[in-house]
C-alpha positions as CSV (number, residue, x, y, z in Angstrom):
1,M,78.6,132.9,111.7
2,E,81.4,134.0,114.1
3,K,84.4,135.6,112.6
4,T,87.8,134.1,113.7
5,S,90.5,136.6,115.0
6,A,92.5,135.6,111.9
7,A,89.9,136.5,109.4
8,L,89.5,139.9,111.3
9,W,93.3,140.6,111.3
10,R,93.5,140.1,107.6
11,R,90.9,142.8,107.0
12,I,93.2,145.5,108.4
13,D,94.6,147.0,105.1
14,E,97.7,148.4,106.6
15,R,98.8,144.9,107.2
16,Y,98.9,144.0,103.5
17,N,99.5,147.3,101.8
18,M,102.0,150.0,102.2
19,I,99.5,152.8,103.3
20,G,101.2,155.8,104.5
21,S,100.2,159.6,104.8
22,E,100.9,162.6,103.0
23,C,100.8,166.3,104.2
24,G,98.7,168.3,102.0
25,N,100.7,171.5,102.9
26,C,104.3,170.4,102.1
27,G,103.8,167.1,100.3
28,R,106.1,165.1,102.7
29,A,105.1,161.4,102.8
30,Y,105.3,159.1,105.9
31,F,105.0,155.5,106.6
32,P,103.6,154.4,108.8
33,Q,100.8,156.9,108.8
34,R,101.0,160.0,110.9
35,I,98.3,162.5,111.9
36,I,100.5,165.4,112.1
37,C,103.3,166.4,109.7
38,R,106.8,166.8,111.5
39,K,107.5,169.7,109.2
40,C,104.2,171.7,109.3
41,G,102.9,170.7,112.8
42,R,99.4,172.0,113.5
43,K,99.1,173.4,110.0
44,S,99.3,170.0,108.7
45,V,96.4,168.5,106.5
46,M,97.2,164.7,106.5
47,K,95.7,162.3,103.8
48,E,96.0,158.7,103.4
49,K,98.6,157.7,100.6
50,M,99.3,154.3,99.0
51,L,103.0,154.0,98.6
52,S,104.5,152.2,95.8
53,G,107.0,150.0,97.9
54,N,109.7,150.7,95.4
55,G,113.0,152.3,96.6
56,E,116.7,151.7,97.2
57,I,118.9,150.1,99.8
58,Y,120.1,152.9,102.1
59,S,122.0,150.8,104.6
60,Y,122.0,147.0,105.5
61,S,123.6,144.6,107.8
62,R,124.1,140.8,107.7
63,I,122.6,139.1,110.8
64,R,124.5,135.8,111.8
65,V,123.6,135.7,115.6
66,P,119.9,136.5,115.6
67,P,117.3,136.6,118.4
68,D,115.5,133.4,119.2
69,D,112.5,134.1,117.0
70,F,114.7,134.3,113.9
71,K,117.3,131.6,114.6
72,D,116.1,129.4,111.9
73,A,116.4,132.0,109.2
74,A,120.1,133.0,110.0
75,P,122.0,134.3,108.4
76,Y,119.8,136.9,106.9
77,T,120.0,140.6,105.9
78,V,118.2,143.5,107.2
79,G,118.2,147.0,105.8
80,V,117.0,150.6,105.7
81,I,115.2,151.3,102.6
82,K,114.5,154.8,101.2
83,L,111.2,154.6,99.4
84,D,110.8,156.6,96.2
85,E,108.0,158.7,97.9
86,G,110.6,159.8,100.6
87,P,110.0,157.8,104.0
88,M,112.8,155.4,105.2
89,V,111.6,152.0,106.4
90,E,113.4,149.0,107.8
91,G,112.9,145.4,107.0
92,H,114.4,142.1,105.8
93,I,116.1,141.9,102.4
94,I,115.4,138.8,100.4
95,E,118.4,137.0,99.0
96,N,117.3,136.3,95.4
97,G,120.8,135.9,93.9
98,K,121.3,139.6,93.2
99,E,124.0,141.5,95.0
100,I,122.9,143.3,98.0
101,E,124.5,146.7,98.0
102,I,123.9,150.4,98.9
103,G,121.9,152.1,96.1
104,R,120.4,148.8,94.8
105,R,116.7,149.2,93.7
106,V,114.3,146.9,95.6
107,R,110.5,146.5,95.7
108,T,108.3,145.6,98.6
109,V,107.0,142.1,98.8
110,F,104.7,140.5,101.5
111,R,106.2,137.3,103.1
112,K,106.0,135.2,106.1
113,L,108.2,136.5,108.9
114,R,107.9,134.0,111.6
115,V,105.5,131.5,113.4
116,D,104.7,131.3,117.0
117,G,105.7,127.6,117.9
118,D,104.5,124.8,116.0
119,E,100.8,125.5,115.7
120,G,100.9,129.2,116.4
121,L,99.9,132.4,114.7
122,I,101.9,133.0,111.4
123,H,103.2,136.5,111.2
124,Y,103.6,138.2,107.9
125,H,105.3,141.4,107.1
126,F,106.8,143.6,104.4
127,K,110.2,142.4,103.0
128,F,112.3,143.9,100.2
129,E,113.5,142.1,97.1
130,P,116.3,143.4,95.0
131,V,115.4,144.1,91.3
């Protein structure tokens, strides 16, 4: 039986989990994964690390005039999130009735980002939900 491209795509763990890396020398965490630590350079010993996805809003912006791919979602909020393990990541912040503000705790959720046309590929991505 032939595998569809969607089925193969879904088997890439990094698409559904916050898998980063951590330097065995200095303990610095990265997302997405890196093969060399920015601090230790050639001395780095990188290992895979599952990140919790928990963190706090470091910065955010409300998008009212979006690019064409996101025009149906406007207005929406994007932000920079400082994860508890250290890396800073960007993503959409879900409006769930809780105030979006600097320092607000968030957790990672996996949601639909956009669809390519009426019958195209559905793109999923990490988003952040205030807790």
